C-alpha positions in Angstrom: -148.5 4.4 14.7 -146.4 7.0 16.4 -144.1 4.4 17.9 -143.5 2.8 14.5 -142.6 6.1 13.0 -140.1 6.9 15.8 -138.5 3.5 15.3 -138.2 4.1 11.6 -136.7 7.6 12.3 -134.1 5.9 14.6 -133.3 3.4 11.8 -132.9 6.2 9.3 -130.6 8.1 11.7 -128.4 5.0 12.2 -128.2 4.3 8.5 -127.4 7.9 7.9 -124.5 7.7 10.3 -123.2 4.6 8.6 -123.4 6.4 5.2 -121.6 9.4 6.6 -118.8 7.1 7.7 -118.6 5.6 4.2 -118.7 9.1 2.7 -115.7 10.2 4.8 -113.7 7.0 4.6 -114.6 5.7 1.2 -111.7 4.1 -0.5 -112.7 5.4 -3.9 -114.7 8.3 -5.4 -117.3 5.8 -6.6 -117.9 4.6 -3.0 -118.3 8.1 -1.9 -120.8 8.8 -4.7 -122.9 5.8 -3.7 -122.8 6.9 -0.1 -124.0 10.4 -1.0 -126.8 9.0 -3.2 -127.8 6.7 -0.3 -128.0 9.7 2.0 -130.2 11.5 -0.5 -132.6 8.5 -0.6 -132.7 8.4 3.2 -133.5 12.1 3.4 -136.3 11.6 0.9 -137.7 8.7 2.9 -137.5 10.7 6.1 -139.4 13.6 4.4 -142.1 11.1 3.4 -142.2 9.8 7.0 -142.5 13.3 8.4 -145.3 14.1 5.9 -147.2 11.1 7.2 -146.6 12.2 10.8 -147.6 15.8 10.3 -150.4 15.2 7.8 -149.2 17.8 5.4 -148.7 17.0 1.7 -146.2 19.7 1.0 -143.4 17.5 2.3 -144.2 14.9 -0.3 -143.6 17.5 -3.1 -140.3 18.4 -1.5 -139.3 14.8 -1.2 -140.0 14.3 -4.9 -138.0 17.3 -5.9 -135.1 16.1 -3.6 -135.2 12.7 -5.3 -135.1 14.2 -8.8 -132.2 16.4 -7.9 -130.4 13.4 -6.4 -130.8 11.5 -9.7 -129.4 14.5 -11.7 -126.5 14.8 -9.2 -125.7 11.1 -9.5 -125.7 11.3 -13.3 -123.4 14.3 -13.3 -120.9 12.9 -10.8 -120.9 9.6 -12.6 -120.2 11.3 -15.9 -117.4 13.3 -14.3 -115.8 10.2 -12.8 -116.1 8.3 -16.1 -114.6 11.2 -18.1 -111.7 11.4 -15.6 -111.1 7.7 -15.8 -110.9 7.9 -19.6 -108.5 10.8 -19.4 -106.2 8.9 -17.1 -105.7 6.0 -19.6 
């Protein structure tokens, strides 16, 4: 079971690097927002993975809080981008 968790951690790290590239080079603000949200989901999944590895449930609570803050962040940035788009027209 440890080997599978290490493989998943390596996959999460690789996906995180790809998302960081998209966050830095994104052609639009919406692409950057999606990359940031995807990084948030990867962090939450990594916390769940670490919780399974360590056997402590507190990391699950932190992962849930992180996911909820990510949802709020996505809604706020989306609202800001939409308002900015309407002001430009």
